[in-house]
GUZADREN-266118 format. One record per residue (C-alpha): residue number from 1; x negated, y, z; residue in one letter. Coordinates in steps of 0.25 Angstrom, whole numbers, plus 2048, in hexadecimal, padded with zeros to 3 digits. Layout:
SITE | NUM | X | Y | Z | A
...
// end
This chain:
SITE | 1 | 806 | 7CF | 819 | M
SITE | 2 | 80C | 7D1 | 80B | D
SITE | 3 | 807 | 7DB | 801 | A
SITE | 4 | 812 | 7E5 | 803 | P
SITE | 5 | 80E | 7E4 | 813 | G
SITE | 6 | 800 | 7E5 | 810 | L
SITE | 7 | 802 | 7F2 | 807 | L
SITE | 8 | 80B | 7F8 | 812 | L
SITE | 9 | 801 | 7F6 | 81D | T
SITE | 10 | 7F5 | 7FA | 815 | T
SITE | 11 | 7FC | 807 | 810 | A
SITE | 12 | 800 | 80A | 81F | F
SITE | 13 | 7F2 | 809 | 823 | R
SITE | 14 | 7EB | 810 | 818 | H
SITE | 15 | 7EC | 81B | 80E | V
SITE | 16 | 7EC | 815 | 800 | I
SITE | 17 | 7EB | 81F | 7F5 | S
SITE | 18 | 7E3 | 81B | 7E8 | E
SITE | 19 | 7E3 | 820 | 7DA | P
SITE | 20 | 7E9 | 813 | 7D4 | T
SITE | 21 | 7F1 | 807 | 7D8 | I
SITE | 22 | 7E5 | 7FE | 7D5 | E
SITE | 23 | 7DD | 807 | 7DF | A
SITE | 24 | 7E8 | 806 | 7E9 | G
SITE | 25 | 7E8 | 7F7 | 7E8 | Y
SITE | 26 | 7D9 | 7F7 | 7EA | D
SITE | 27 | 7DA | 7FF | 7F6 | R
SITE | 28 | 7E6 | 7F8 | 7FC | V
SITE | 29 | 7E0 | 7EA | 7F9 | A
SITE | 30 | 7D3 | 7EE | 800 | A
SITE | 31 | 7DA | 7F3 | 80C | L
SITE | 32 | 7E2 | 7E6 | 80D | I
SITE | 33 | 7D5 | 7DE | 80B | E
SITE | 34 | 7CF | 7E6 | 816 | G
SITE | 35 | 7DA | 7E1 | 81F | N
SITE | 36 | 7D8 | 7D2 | 81B | G
SITE | 37 | 7E3 | 7D2 | 811 | G
SITE | 38 | 7E4 | 7D1 | 802 | A
SITE | 39 | 7EE | 7D7 | 7F7 | L
SITE | 40 | 7EE | 7D4 | 7E8 | S
SITE | 41 | 7F0 | 7DF | 7DE | E
SITE | 42 | 7FD | 7D9 | 7DA | S
SITE | 43 | 803 | 7D8 | 7E8 | D
SITE | 44 | 7FE | 7E6 | 7EA | F
SITE | 45 | 806 | 7EB | 7DF | R
SITE | 46 | 812 | 7E3 | 7E2 | T
SITE | 47 | 812 | 7E8 | 7F0 | A
SITE | 48 | 810 | 7F6 | 7ED | V
SITE | 49 | 81D | 7F5 | 7E3 | A
SITE | 50 | 824 | 7EE | 7EF | A
SITE | 51 | 821 | 7F9 | 7F9 | L
SITE | 52 | 825 | 804 | 7EF | L
SITE | 53 | 832 | 7FD | 7EC | R
SITE | 54 | 835 | 7FC | 7FB | E
SITE | 55 | 832 | 80A | 7FE | G
SITE | 56 | 826 | 807 | 807 | L
SITE | 57 | 81B | 80F | 7FF | V
SITE | 58 | 81C | 81B | 7F7 | H
SITE | 59 | 81A | 81B | 7E8 | E
SITE | 60 | 80B | 818 | 7E7 | P
SITE | 61 | 807 | 820 | 7DA | V
SITE | 62 | 807 | 82F | 7DC | R
SITE | 63 | 802 | 83B | 7D6 | L
SITE | 64 | 7FE | 844 | 7E1 | P
SITE | 65 | 800 | 853 | 7DF | E
SITE | 66 | 7F5 | 859 | 7D8 | G
SITE | 67 | 7EF | 84B | 7D4 | A
SITE | 68 | 7EB | 848 | 7C6 | L
SITE | 69 | 7EE | 839 | 7C7 | Q
SITE | 70 | 7F7 | 830 | 7CF | C
SITE | 71 | 7F2 | 829 | 7DC | H
SITE | 72 | 7F7 | 81C | 7E2 | W
SITE | 73 | 7FB | 81C | 7F1 | H
SITE | 74 | 801 | 811 | 7FA | L
SITE | 75 | 809 | 819 | 804 | E
SITE | 76 | 814 | 814 | 80D | L
SITE | 77 | 821 | 81A | 80E | T
SITE | 78 | 827 | 81C | 81C | P
SITE | 79 | 82F | 80E | 81A | K
SITE | 80 | 821 | 808 | 816 | G
SITE | 81 | 81A | 80E | 822 | V
SITE | 82 | 825 | 807 | 82B | A
SITE | 83 | 824 | 7FA | 823 | A
SITE | 84 | 814 | 7FA | 825 | A
SITE | 85 | 816 | 7FD | 834 | R
SITE | 86 | 81F | 7F2 | 835 | T
SITE | 87 | 816 | 7E8 | 82E | L
SITE | 88 | 80A | 7ED | 836 | L
SITE | 89 | 811 | 7EC | 843 | A
SITE | 90 | 815 | 7DD | 840 | N
SITE | 91 | 808 | 7D8 | 83A | S
SITE | 92 | 7FB | 7D4 | 841 | P
SITE | 93 | 7F0 | 7DF | 840 | E
SITE | 94 | 7E5 | 7DA | 836 | P
// end
């Protein structure tokens, strides 16, 4: 599966909320490695940008109400959820 697909399916299966993009990458990479895959930080950043452009994920940097600093979230849009479900339905289980 390509990097955007890995991100979509990982975000579909897990809640990813971290203080920074670097911590977000570390969490996603650990989850993907736990399933026998690998993702470089460069591929991660490129894939996040592509998913954002395609409207498959919400803006990842957010300032929640009452928070003193931004947080980084990888959260799918409804279009992203549909895309992730399609990918999972058409790929073998790890």
